[in-house]
N, C-alpha and C positions, 0 to 999 in steps of 0.2 A: 437465502433467496435473493436472487437478481434483480435490482431495480433499474429502471430505464432512464430517470432523469434525477436531477440534483435536488429538485423541490421534495420529490418521495424520500431521498436519502436524507436530506436535512430534517425532515419531519419525524422520521423513525430513528434517528440518531441524536436527536436534541438533547442537550445536557449529559451526553454520554461520550466516551472515548471512542476514538477511530484508531484502528490499525491500518496501516499502510503495507502493501506487499509489492515489491520489487522484484519481479520474477525473471531470472536468467535461466540459460541452458541448464546449470549444475546447482545454482544457490538461488535462495530468496532472501533478500534484504527486508528487513523490517523496522517500520518507525510506529511512534505511537503519538496520539494527541492527548491533550489534558481534556477534562471533563467540559470545559468552557470552549473546547476546539480553538484556542488561540495559540497553542504551542505546539511544535513537532520536535520529537527527539528520536533519534536513532536507537534501537533497542538491541537488535540481534540479526545475525545473517545464519540461516539453516540452510541443510544440504536437502536437494530434492532426492529422497530415498524413501524406503518402506516406512519409515518413522513421520514423514511429512505431515500428515493429518494430524496425527496424535500431538506432535509439537506445536502445529498451529493452534489445536483444540486447548492444549495446556498453557500457552500463551493468552490466548482469550480468556480463560478462567482467572490467570493470575493477574492480569490487568484490567479486568472487568470490562471487557470491549463491549460497545454496543453498535458497532458498523465496522465493515472492511471495505478499504478502498484498495483498489488494484490497478497498478500501473499498466498501461497499454501502449505499446508503440506502434503508430500507424504511419503507412507512406506518407509521403508529402501530399498526395491527394486526398489523405484521410482514409485510405483502403486498408483492409486487414491483410496483413501478410503473413507469412508461415510462423513467426515468431509469436504475432499476436493471437493466431488460431490455437498456438500450442498453450499460451497463457490463459485463454478462454476455456480451453479444455481442461487445464490443471484447476483453475477456478471452480469450474462446474462439479469437478470430482471433489474438492474440498466443500463445497455447498453441500453436496449429496452425504458426505460423512459427517458433517456437523448436524444436518437435520436428522439423520439416523442416531445422532447422539443426543437428539433433543435440544439442540441449539439451532434457533432460527435468526440469523442476523442479516441485515441488509447488506448487499454487496454491490458496490458501484464500480465502473471501469472510468480511468482517468487518464488522459494523455500524458505520457512519460517522456516524449520526444526531448533529447538534449539534457536529460536529468543527470545521466552519469558524467556527462561534460562537466555540468554545474557541480558536481558532489567532488569530482576530482580537483576542480578549481577552490572549492570551498576547504578541502582538507589537505591541500598542498603543504600548509605552514603548521598544521596539527600533528602529524605523523613524522618522526625523525628519519624514517627508512620508506623507501618506495613500496617495499614489499609489505609493511605494515598498513600502508594506506590503501594498497589493492586489496588487501583483506577485509577492510573495512568499507570499501566502496559502495557495496551493495545496500548496507543499511543506512549510509548517507544518501544514496539516491532516493531510497525510499522516504526519508525525512524530507528530500527536496519536493518529491510528488506530492506528499502530505501539506506541505507549506503551499504549494501552488494551489491545491485544491482549497485550503483553509483561506487564503488570501481572496481567491475568487468567490468563495461563498460570501464572505464578509463584503466585499465591494458590490456584489450583485443581488445579494438577497437580504442581508441583515440591515443594510441601509434604507432600502425600501419599505421594509416593515416597522 
């Protein structure tokens, strides 16, 4: 179920793992948080194909996920572009599939601007070849998106409560 604000998402995912999706044209990078929502780890990159929904459903079950965060690129003015609309459509399809499978998870969109650049910078010294780095970039970008959300949540919501 798509949620519109961070407060609602936080309430529904309290003490649960969050999976983050970084949707590209051909692949989706994935990262996961811990139950305390303090740590973000890259887990996998999957292809957007006919098995996409089942692959996501299986990972949700395997990692006992309580919510989904989806990176959404916006124009500089915060407007939705073609890629954003494509990600929204894919996310709605995933949500419908999960609900038909009996899985109701809160889904929140989060700004992902410049996360691929950040992921590329962070992974520069991890991988010995540029080819390996590029293959892993999507899941590291998902990790950066999730870290950004977790840091925002801690700074803006947990300190106030």
